[in-house]
N, C-alpha and C positions, 0 to 999 in steps of 0.2 A: 400186757397192753392195757392201758387205763380204760375202764368202762366195759370190759368184756367179762368180768367176773362179778357175780352178784355180791351185794354188801354182806359182810360177815353177820351171821345171825346173833353173835354175841353182842354186837354193838347196835343193831337195828331191830326195830319192831317188825312184826309180821306185815303190817300195813306198808312199811317202807320197802320190804321185799316185794310185795305185790305191785307197788308202784313201779319199782325198778323193772320188773318183768313186763308189766303192761306198757311201759314207755319204750320198750325195745332196747334192753341192756343199758339203761341209764340215759338214753337219748331224750329229746324233747317229746312231750306228749302231743303237743299241737303241731301238726305238720301240714304242708300244702296237700290238698286232695284234688280229685278230679270231679268232685260234686259241682253241680251247677249253681252259680250265684243267683240266677233268676229264680230257681226253685226255692232257695232259702228265703229270698226276699218275698216271694209270693206266699210263702208259708207263714209269715209273721201274722199272728191272729189279730192283733189290735190294728185297726185300719189307720189311725193317725201315726202309730209307730212304723207301720209298713210304708206309708207315704213318705215319712221323714227318712227312713232308711234308704228308700229308692232315690230320694233327693241327694242324700249324702253320698251314695255310691256314684251318682252322676257327677257330683262336684269333685270327688276324689279322682275319678277317671280323667276328668278334664284337667285337673291340677297336676296330675302325675304323668299323663300320657301313657299310663299303664293299663293293662287289662286286669280286671278283678279276678281273684282266685280265692276259693274257699280254703281256709286253714282250719282244720278240725271240722266240727259240725256247725259252728256258729260265728266264725270270724271271717269277715270279708276283707281280704288283704290286697294291697297294691305294692308290688315290688317285694324285694327280699333284703333283709338286713342280717349280715353275718356278724356275730359277736364272738369275742374271746375274752374270758375273765382272767384276772391275774392268777387264779388257781389252775388255769389251763383248760378249764371247761369251755367248750365252744358249741355254737349251734346257729340255727337260722330262725328268724321270725319275720313278721311282716315289716316292711319299711314304714308304712302307715296303713291303718285299717280301722275297722269298727265291728262291733257286735250289737245287735238289738237286744238289750236286756229288758226285763219286765218294767223297770222304772225309768230307764233312760237309754240313750245310745252311748255306749262306751267307745271312745275314740282313742286308738292306740298310736303311739309314735309322736304325738304333738307335744307332749310334756317337755321333750328335749328342745323343741322349737321355742318354748317359752323361757329357756334358761339364760339366753343372752339379752343384752339391752334392747336391741331393736325389736326382736320378736316378743320380748316381755311386754313392751308397750302395746303391741298388737294384741297380746293375750288379754290385757286389761280392757281393750276395746271390743273384745269378742261378744260380750253380752252376758247372759245368764248361763253359768256353768259351774260345776264343782270339779275339783282336781285331786287326784292322788298322785303318788310318785310316778306311776306308770301310765296313767290315762286321764282323759278329760271326759266328764259325763255331761251330755246335753239332754235335757228333758224334752225340749221341742226345738226343731230347726227354726221356728218362728221367733224364738227367744234370742237368737244369735245373729250377728252381722255376717251374712254369707260371704261377702267380699273379704272380710278379715279372715274368716275360716279358710277360704280358698288360698289366701296368701300364706297362712300358717301351714297348710297341707303341702303347698309347693315347696316351701323352705325346709320343712321336716323331711320330705321325700328326698330332696336334693342332698341333705346332709346324712341321711341314713341308707339310701339305696346303694348297695354295693355288690350285688350279684344278680 
């Protein structure tokens, strides 16, 4: 059965084997936990980042109608997105969520909302952000239009939430 045997040592490095074992026989490293979201948010050292993270958590809860859950030790997630790759690998991740990083809030799940025409126009109206393939980085909540952000979160959640 796929995923139950460790990778062949002939083809993989020691670090790959460690990673395989650490993540539970090839499963996702980041999974939903029972940790308290409030404790994570209260533990953010930088006061401005903590305030912004609490504001974003409130916005996401309102936009999704979902309760926040910790994923791993640093991702606040709303809802669950089950994915299946062409290779057959599958797993679960947040439908939408964020992590308070040192330099910015990393917002997950919104990049897909910006791929179609209507949402793309909204993404351009968001304000100051940077984007990678998988997430959007917000340096400060004051730099973005929160109404546009809430619409993006609502649409992304609706398109990704599936379990």
